[in-house]
N, C-alpha and C positions, 0 to 999 in steps of 0.2 A: 099570574099565577105561577107558583114553582113547577108543577108538573102536568104534563098532558093530561094523565090520567084523572088529575083533579078537576079538569074543566071539560071533559067529555066522558060520557058513560064508558067506563071500563070494560074490555072485552067486545070490542066493536070491529067487524070486518069491513075494511074500507076500500072502496073501489079504486082502481088505477086509473091514470090518466089515460085519455084516448091514445090509441096506438098511431104514432106519428110515422109517415113512410120516411124511411132512411136506409142506406146500405149498410153493409157489415162495417165498413170503415168510418162511418159517421157515429156521432155521440148519442147517448140514450136521449130520447124525447126529441130527435129530430133538430137539434140545434135551436130549439124555441118554437118549433112547430105545434107541440103539444100545448104549450102556453097560449098560443095564438087561436088554437081550436076552444081552449076552455074559456078564453076572453070572450068568443063570440057567444058560446054557449050560456056562460053565467051572467053577461050583461042583461039578459031579461029577467034575472033574480035579484031581490034585495040583497046588498052586500053582507047584511047581518043574518042571512038565513043559511049561510055555508061557511065552513073552515078551509082556508086556502093555504097550501103549502107548496113551495118550490125550492130549487136548489141551485148553488153554483159551485163550479170547479172544472168540469170537463170542457173540451174545446168547444167555442161557439163559431169559429169560422176558420178559414185556412191559415191565418196568421199564428204563428207558434206561440206568440205572446198572449193569445186570446183565450187564455185557460189559466186555472189555477186560483190561489186565495190571496194574491198581492191585493193590498188595500184598493189600489186604483182599479183592479179587475172586479172586486166585490161592490164597490161604489158604482161602477160602469153598468155591471150584470143586474144589479137590483132594479136600477131605472129603467133598463130593458125589458127585465121581466114585468114590471108594473105597466109599462106601455103596451106590452103584448096581452097582459091579463086584464087590461081596461080597468085597473083600480089604482088606489093611491097607498095601498098596503096589503101585505100578506100576514097571515096569521103566523106562520112558520116558515123562517128561512134557514135553509140547512146547508152545512158544508158537505158536498157530496162524496169528497174523499179528504183526508188530511194532505196538506202540501208541505212537504218537508223542505222545500227550497225557500219557504217564506218564515221568518222568526215569528214563533208562536206569538209574542206579545203584539206584533203587528196584525195578525189575524184577528186576534180577541179585539183589538182597538177598533179595526174595521166593523166589525160585526156590532160592537156596541155602540158605534155611530150610527148604524142603520137603524137600530132600536130607538136611540135617542131622537133620530130625525122622524120617527113615526112610520117608517116604511115597513118595518116588521114587528110584530108584537113579541114573538120569541125566537129564539135561535136553537138549531139543533145540528147535529152531525151524523154522518152516514158512514159505517164501516171504518170507524178509528180503533186503532189497537189500544189495549189498556195503558201503554205507556203514553201514547198520543192524548188520550182522554185526561190522564193525569198532569201532563205538561199543561194543557190547556186550562185546565180548573186550578191549576196552581197560580195561574196569571189572572183568570177571570173571576175566580171566587164563586160564591154558590148561586148567584142569581142570573147568570146570563143563560146557560145551556139548559134546555128542559127536555130534550128528546135525544134519543139514540136511534139509528135504522139499520140494524144488521139484518142478514140473511137469517131466516130462522124456520125450521120445519122439522117434522119428524126424521128427515134424512139429513138435516143440516143442523145440529144441536150444539155447535161450536160456542155460541155466546153465553151457554150457560156456564161455561168453565170459568170466566173472568168478568166478562161485560156486564153481565146482568147485576151480579152483586155489587161491583164498582159504582155502577150508575145509580142503583137503588140507594146506596148509602149517600149519595149526593141528591137525592130528590129527582132523578133523570128517569124518565119511562122509556119504554121500548116501543117503537113504531115499526114492525118487523115487515121484510118485504120476501116475497117468494114462500108464503106458508104452504103453498101447494107443489113445493119444489118444481116450479116451472110446468105443471099439470102432471107430472109423474104420479102424484099422490091421488089422482082421480082414478087411477087403475086401468086407464085407457091404452096404455103401452104396455104390451105383454113381451116377456122374454122370448127370444127366438122368432119373432114376427115383425114384419115391416111396420114402420110408424104409420098411423092412420092417416089417410089423406086428409088435408086440411087442418091438421094439428100443428103445433108449435114447432115441433122437431121436423116436420116436414118442409119447412121453410129455411133455407140457409140463412136468410137474414135474421131470422128469430131464434136460431140455434146456437148463438154464438156461446152460450155458458152451458151448453148441453153437457159437456163432461163433467160438470160439477156434481150432477145429481143423477145421471144415466149410465147404467151398466148393467149386465145380465143379473149380477148379484143384487143390485137395487130392484129391479124388476121382479126378481123372484121374491124378494122380501114384501114388496108391495102387495103381490098377489096373495101372500099370506095373511095380509091384512083384510082383504075382501070379505073373506067369511065372518071376521070379527065385526066388521061394521054391519053386515046383514043380520047378524044375530042380535045386535044392539038395536035394529030398526032405523039405521041411517045410513046415508049415502057416504061414499069415500070421501068427497070433499068436506062433508059435515065433520067426519071424524077426524080429518086432518086438521081442519081450523079449529075445532073445539079442543084439540089436544094443544095447539099454540096458545088459544086463549086461555087455558086453564092457568097459566103463569101469571101470578099477581103482578109481575115486572111489566108485562105486556099491556099498552093501552089500547094498541089498535094493530090489525094486521090488514097489510095492503093486498088486495086480490085483484086480479084481472079476469075479464070475462068479455065473450064475443056475442052473448044473447042476454036479454033482459032477464030470462028465467034463471040464469046463472048469478045474477046479482041479488036476486030474491032469495035464491038457495043459500049462497054464500053468507048473507045478512042473517039468515035465520041460525047459524051456527053459534052466533053470539050468545044464545040463551040455552045453549047445551051444556050439562055438567057429565063428565066422565067419571064411572065409579073406579074405585081403586082397583077391583078385580079386571076391569077393561083395560086400564092403564097398565097393569103388570102383564096382561096378555099381549098389549100392543109391544112391550119391551122385548118379551119372549119372541114374537114373530119378526121383529126387526133384527134381533140379534146383534151382531158386531158390524153390520153394514153403516149405520148412521155415522156422519163425521162428528167427532167429539174433540174435546180438548182444543186449546187455542190454534186457530187455523187462519191463515189469512185470506181475506176476501178477494176477488178480482179488483184490480187497479189499485190495490193497497201498497204503498211503499212506506220502508222504514225511515224513521229519521237517520 
C-alpha cells in the first residue's frame, strides 16, 4: 500500500523500542541490542499480530566502514536485523539518515532489492531534508518510499515548513519521533529548578539531545500550557500528543514510556480532538519559543 496512514488507523500513538543500554558514544538502540530484545519479546506472538519497523545507517561496530547506506551495508544489515528480530521480514525498513557519500541511485536500488527479496514490505526514511527527499523520489518514483520520520512536537515544528507538504504530495506519511519533546512537554521540568531524579535529563547517557528542547524560555512556555490542559480536562502528555496527531499528515507518533500506565495514557490521546479555541490558546502560550522553519535535525548532513 502507498501510505502508512492507509494501512494503520491514523492518529495512533506508538510505543518506542525497549531502552537498550549503551553509553553516549554509542549509536541509537545499542547497536542492535534493542532488536535483540524485541526479537525475544515478539517470538511469543504471531508475526501477523504486530507491525515491525527498524532502521539502517548509524555505526554498528567500531569498524568505520560499518555504517551508512552503501548497498553492501544495507544488504548486510537487513540480514543482521532479521536475525536479531527472529523473523523473515520487517514491515518497514527505514534509512535513519541520508548518506551523502553514496549515490542516491545506489541507495534506491539497494532498498528496492530488499523489498523485492521480501525482507521488507515498505521503505521509509528519517530526517531527510527536502532536497534529499526530492533527489530520492526522482530516482525511485512514487512506489518505494511510504514514510518519513522527523522530530515533531509543539516545541519542534520544523517539518511543517516543507517536509509535511512535500511528502503528502507523494503519498508519504509521517511517523514522528519525540512528540513529547523528550519529556519536556509532560511539564515535569520546571524553570529554575533541578531536573527530577530518575528523569531522562538526570542521566548523562539519555540527555545527549537535551539542548534541542531544553531552556528556561522553553520550560516557561510549557508551564503556560499547564493550565490550558487542566481547563480542558486532560493531562499535559495528552494535550501534547493530541496536538501532534491533529495533523492529517501524521500516521503515528512514537512515544517512550517507563511504566505501563504511561503506555495506556499515551495511547488514549489518539481519540482526543482539540478545539480551535484551545489550539489558538496553545499558540499564544508558546509564543516564539517553538523551532519553526526548515531546521537540520541531529546527524543530518547536506549533500
